[in-house]
Structures are given as structure tokens and as C-alpha cells.
C-alpha atoms as one frame of an Amber mdcrd trajectory, in Angstrom:
protein
   1.615 -16.630  10.329   0.068 -16.831   6.880   2.635 -17.404   4.111   3.062
 -15.047   1.157   1.138 -16.162  -1.892   3.095 -17.897  -4.619   2.165 -18.995
  -8.154  -0.151 -21.991  -7.929  -1.476 -21.144  -4.451  -4.969 -20.249  -5.630
  -7.321 -19.827  -8.560 -10.472 -17.750  -8.899 -13.794 -19.422  -9.573 -17.045
 -17.438  -9.781 -15.316 -14.486  -8.114 -14.094 -16.543  -5.124 -10.507 -17.390
  -4.269  -9.941 -21.148  -4.103  -6.728 -22.074  -2.290  -4.829 -25.138  -3.516
  -3.346 -28.014  -1.524   0.095 -26.469  -2.144  -0.944 -23.364  -0.200  -2.569
 -25.296   2.654   0.505 -27.485   3.148   2.831 -24.493   3.263   0.515 -22.735
   5.743   0.597 -25.867   7.906  -2.810 -25.866   9.608  -6.531 -26.318   8.967
  -8.870 -23.348   9.388 -11.924 -25.648   9.632 -13.746 -23.809   6.849 -14.117
 -27.010   4.768 -11.773 -25.767   2.037 -12.052 -27.705  -1.201  -8.363 -28.655
  -1.365  -7.617 -29.044   2.365  -5.047 -31.830   2.865  -5.775 -32.068   6.599
  -9.190 -33.755   6.256 -10.780 -31.263   8.633  -8.323 -31.945  11.451  -8.031
 -28.578  13.143  -4.618 -27.747  14.460  -1.050 -27.049  13.603   1.019 -29.806
  12.027   3.483 -31.641  14.267   2.078 -30.063  17.445   0.021 -31.869  20.039
  -3.519 -30.556  19.981  -6.593 -31.243  22.027 -10.259 -30.636  21.349 -11.585
 -27.215  22.249 -13.351 -27.040  25.593 -15.698 -24.218  24.565 -13.158 -21.406
  24.881 -13.867 -18.386  22.669 -11.225 -16.370  20.865 -10.868 -12.971  22.577
 -10.536 -11.227  19.199 -13.263 -12.757  17.001 -15.396 -14.600  19.562 -15.364
 -17.858  17.585 -15.314 -21.200  19.335 -15.046 -23.505  16.311 -11.754 -21.908
  15.174 -10.011 -22.301  18.547  -7.601 -25.164  19.177  -6.274 -26.025  22.628
  -2.590 -26.936  22.728  -1.576 -27.951  26.235  -2.149 -24.778  28.323  -2.400
 -22.306  25.440  -4.984 -21.761  22.728  -4.667 -20.900  19.039  -7.347 -19.218
  16.923  -7.099 -20.400  13.311  -9.280 -17.495  12.189  -7.214 -14.712  13.798
  -3.905 -16.626  13.500  -2.997 -15.883  17.117  -2.066 -17.629  20.352  -3.788
 -16.647  23.591  -4.185 -17.713  27.189  -7.811 -17.417  28.353  -6.675 -17.135
  31.989  -5.106 -13.733  31.238  -7.459 -10.753  31.467
């Protein structure tokens, strides 16, 4: 779940929202969009949870592969912010 915005979470530069490290840490995961202030160094996944590389599974909502993280037998889409099991139809 994406946290509510607080003062200091972002600034606007050339009409684009730039999220700060403060926001990323509170959110707790990397979206793999190469954010300027990402404290996770591009490591996709949720903090403190075991994660594995994606095996090519697409998100059923957005169809993205790059945003999907495998965590044991369940998957998490960082773009849609949702868990899913690809074995379920």
C-alpha cells in the first residue's frame, strides 16, 4: 500500500514530481523506475522479505514483467501494488 504523502516527500521540478528518499523509505520497496532518490539501489522487492528474481511472469493487471517480484510462491507487482498467484485463473 502506498503511504499518504507528508511534507518533504516530494518536490516538483520541470513539472514532474520527484520523490525523496524519505518517501521511498516509508513506502518500503523499489518500483524499478530508476528514481533519483531511491535508497534501494535498484533492488526490486519489499524490505525484510525474501525475494527471488522474476521468472518472466507478467502482472495480470498491467502486463509488466519488469515490475513483478517473486516471493516464494506468490508474486508482487510494484507497479500495481498488488499480490497475485499466476496459477489462479
